[in-house]
C-alpha positions in Angstrom: 4.7 -18.1 15.4 4.9 -15.5 12.7 4.2 -11.7 13.3 0.8 -12.2 11.3 -0.4 -15.3 14.2 0.9 -13.5 17.1 -0.8 -10.4 15.9 -4.5 -12.0 15.6 -3.5 -14.9 18.7 -3.5 -11.3 20.5 -6.2 -9.8 19.0 -8.4 -13.0 19.3 -8.2 -12.8 23.1 -9.4 -9.4 23.5 -12.2 -10.0 21.2 -11.2 -7.7 18.7 -10.6 -7.6 15.0 -7.9 -6.3 12.9 -7.7 -2.8 11.1 -4.8 -2.9 8.5 -4.3 0.1 6.5 -2.6 0.1 2.9 -0.2 3.0 1.4 2.0 2.9 -0.9 5.6 3.4 -0.4 7.2 6.8 -0.6 4.6 8.3 -1.6 4.6 11.3 -1.8 8.2 11.4 -1.1 10.7 9.0 1.2 10.7 10.8 4.3 7.2 12.0 4.3 5.9 8.4 3.9 8.0 7.2 6.9 6.1 9.9 9.0 2.7 8.5 7.4 3.3 5.1 8.2 4.6 5.9 11.8 1.5 7.7 12.0 -0.6 5.0 11.2 1.3 2.3 13.5 0.8 4.9 16.5 -2.5 5.7 15.9 -3.6 1.5 16.3 -3.1 0.1 13.0 -2.9 -3.7 13.7 -0.4 -4.8 10.5 0.4 -2.7 7.6 -0.1 -3.4 3.8 2.2 -1.6 1.6 2.4 -1.2 -2.2 5.9 -0.5 -4.3 5.2 2.5 -6.5 4.9 0.3 -10.1 3.4 2.0 -13.3 1.1 -0.8 -14.2 -1.1 -1.4 -11.3 -3.7 -3.8 -12.6 -6.2 -4.1 -9.8 -5.6 -0.3 -8.6 -8.3 2.3 -8.7 -7.2 5.9 -9.9 -6.4 6.9 -6.0 -3.7 4.5 -5.7 -2.6 5.1 -9.3 -2.2 8.6 -8.5 0.1 7.3 -5.4 2.2 5.3 -7.5 2.7 8.0 -9.9 3.4 10.7 -7.0 6.3 8.1 -5.8 7.5 7.4 -9.2 7.7 11.1 -10.1 9.8 12.0 -7.0 12.3 9.5 -8.2 11.9 6.3 -6.1 13.1 3.3 -7.0 12.0 -0.3 -5.7 15.3 -0.1 -4.1 14.3 3.0 -1.9 10.9 1.1 -1.0 13.2 -1.9 0.5 14.9 0.9 2.5 11.9 2.8 3.6 10.6 -1.2 4.7 13.9 -1.5 6.6 13.5 1.9 8.6 9.9 0.9 9.3 10.9 -2.5 10.7 13.8 -1.0 12.6 11.4 1.2 14.6 8.4 -1.2 14.7 9.9 -4.8 15.5 6.6 -6.3 16.1 3.9 -5.3 13.4 3.0 -7.7 10.5 3.9 -6.2 7.2 2.6 -7.6 4.5 3.2 -6.3 0.6 0.5 -6.2 -2.1 1.9 -6.4 -5.5 2.1 -7.0 -8.8 4.1 -10.2 -10.7 5.9 -7.8 -13.1 7.7 -5.9 -10.1 8.9 -8.8 -8.7 9.9 -10.3 -12.1 11.7 -7.7 -12.9 14.0 -7.8 -9.8 14.3 -11.4 -10.0 12.3 -13.7 -7.7 14.8 -15.1 -5.6 16.5 -11.8 -5.3 13.5 -10.2 -4.7 12.1 -12.5 -1.7 15.4 -12.6 -0.3 15.4 -8.7 0.0 12.0 -8.5 1.5 13.3 -11.2 4.3 16.3 -8.9 4.7 14.3 -5.8 5.5 11.5 -7.5 7.8 8.7 -8.2 5.7 6.3 -10.6 6.7 4.0 -11.9 3.7 3.7 -10.8 0.2 0.6 -10.9 -2.0 1.1 -11.0 -5.6 -2.2 -9.7 -6.8 -2.3 -10.9 -10.5 -0.8 -14.4 -10.0 -3.7 -16.8 -10.2 -3.2 -20.1 -8.3 -2.1 -22.1 -11.1 0.4 -20.0 -11.7 1.6 -19.9 -8.2 4.3 -22.3 -7.7 7.4 -20.6 -8.5 6.5 -17.5 -6.4 5.2 -19.7 -3.1 8.7 -21.7 -3.4 10.7 -18.4 -3.7 8.6 -16.9 -0.6 8.9 -19.8 1.5 12.8 -20.2 0.7 13.7 -17.3 2.4 10.7 -17.2 5.1 8.0 -15.3 3.7 4.5 -16.0 3.8 2.4 -16.2 0.3 -0.8 -14.7 0.6 -3.7 -15.4 -2.0 -6.7 -13.4 -2.9 -10.3 -15.1 -2.8 -12.4 -13.1 -5.2 -15.7 -13.0 -4.8 -17.1 -15.1 -7.6 -14.4 -17.6 -6.4 -15.9 -21.6 -7.2 -15.3 -24.5 -4.7 -11.7 -25.2 -5.9 -10.5 -21.5 -6.1 -11.7 -21.1 -2.7 -10.0 -24.5 -1.5 -6.9 -23.4 -3.6 -6.8 -19.7 -1.4 -7.2 -21.6 1.6 -4.7 -24.1 1.3 -1.8 -22.0 -0.1 -2.1 -18.7 2.0 -0.1 -18.1 4.9 -0.5 -15.4 7.4 -3.8 -14.0 6.5 -6.4 -14.5 3.2 -8.0 -11.6 1.2 -11.1 -11.7 0.6 -12.1 -9.3 -2.2 -15.6 -7.6 -1.3 -16.6 -7.1 -4.8 -15.3 -7.4 -8.3 -13.0 -4.5 -10.0 -10.4 -1.8 -9.0 -9.9 -0.7 -5.6 -11.9 2.3 -4.6 -13.6 4.0 -1.6 -16.1 5.4 -3.4 -17.4 1.9 -4.7 -18.7 0.8 -1.7 -21.0 -2.2 -2.9 -20.0 -5.4 -1.5 -20.7 -8.8 -3.0 -23.8 -10.8 -1.4 -22.2 -14.3 -0.9 -19.3 -12.9 1.3 -20.8 -15.1 4.2 -20.4 -18.3 2.4 -17.2 -17.4 1.1 -16.2 -17.0 4.5 -17.7 -20.3 5.7 -15.9 -22.1 2.9 -12.8 -20.4 3.7 -12.8 -21.5 7.3 -14.0 -25.0 6.5 -10.5 -25.3 4.4 -9.0 -24.2 7.7 -7.7 -20.8 5.9 -5.4 -18.3 7.6 -7.4 -15.1 9.4 -9.4 -13.4 6.7 -9.0 -9.8 6.0 -11.7 -8.0 3.9 -10.8 -5.3 1.9 -11.8 -3.2 -1.6 -14.5 -0.5 -0.7 -13.6 -0.3 3.1 -13.8 3.5 3.8 -15.8 3.9 7.0 -16.2 2.2 10.8 -19.5 0.5 9.8 -18.0 -1.2 6.9 -14.8 -2.6 9.4 -18.1 -3.6 11.8 -19.6 -5.4 8.6 -16.8 -7.3 7.9 -16.3 -8.4 11.2 -20.3 -9.4 11.5 -19.6 -12.0 8.5 -16.7 -13.7 10.3 -13.9 -11.8 8.7 -10.9 -11.2 11.2 -10.3 -8.2 10.1 -10.6 -5.2 7.5 -8.2 -3.4 5.0 -8.6 -0.2 3.9 -6.2 1.4 1.2 -7.8 3.9 -1.4 -9.8 5.9 1.7 -6.4 6.0 3.4 -4.8 7.0 0.0 -7.5 9.9 -0.3 -6.1 11.7 2.9 -2.5 11.8 1.7 -3.7 13.1 -1.7 -6.0 15.8 -0.3 -3.3 16.9 1.9 -0.6 17.1 -0.4 0.3 21.0 0.5 0.0 20.1 4.4 1.7 17.6 5.9 0.8 18.1 9.6 -2.8 18.1 8.4 -2.3 14.9 6.7 -0.7 13.5 9.4 -3.7 14.4 11.7 -6.5 13.4 9.5 -4.6 9.7 9.0 -4.4 9.6 12.8 -8.2 10.3 13.3 -9.2 8.0 10.6 -7.2 5.1 11.9 -8.2 5.6 15.4 -12.2 5.7 14.1 -11.3 2.7 12.0 -9.8 0.8 14.7 -12.5 1.4 17.4 -15.0 -0.5 15.2 -13.1 -3.3 15.7 -13.6 -3.5 19.6 
């Protein structure tokens, strides 16, 4: 069983949902980022979704774009992100790790080479945010060749064919987007048809569903679970804590710890 499958099975046995924070690797620096990720795991994160700093993020709202820029301005490369992943994996052998990326970043390194590096540093799954199902073949092939699980996004406006494609091609987990647009902790409106999408995904035996976009408080985690999702992903709200504490790293870690504990408590 993969780390994601193991984790979901353990949570299901305890009747708990998953809380998965997202941060950008190397934000604001390599060392601080490592401490931030350790804080997330030590305070109850069930899995990690991590981004590589990149200057052209399509889905990211201003908060995560700023995180990308901080890491890039600190001089951090894709290779630094891989080194940081290896360090995280070495400290936490069991935690599922997924990457949320755009295709250009993978393309720049070469598909085969990129997924090989993912496998070497212990990445479990990769979600390429801007690859439509129709163009998935090369990415899925390269991922599977190296034992990395491909994950796909189910958008709120998905038609029946898209839902089926997402369900049948995703491994590890399924990413259900709460609403159209870019990531944001401010915009917490959610599409009204999410329960239908969850039902349809499950009918096609999709892997466990994690709901993301606009998840910023414990109540929204509870709502995601009530819809039938297996858990929730919170990116902008997590990264915002880093952004507002750039001058006080100890305060940053303390606030992140409290945030994760509160969000995790909502899954029980």
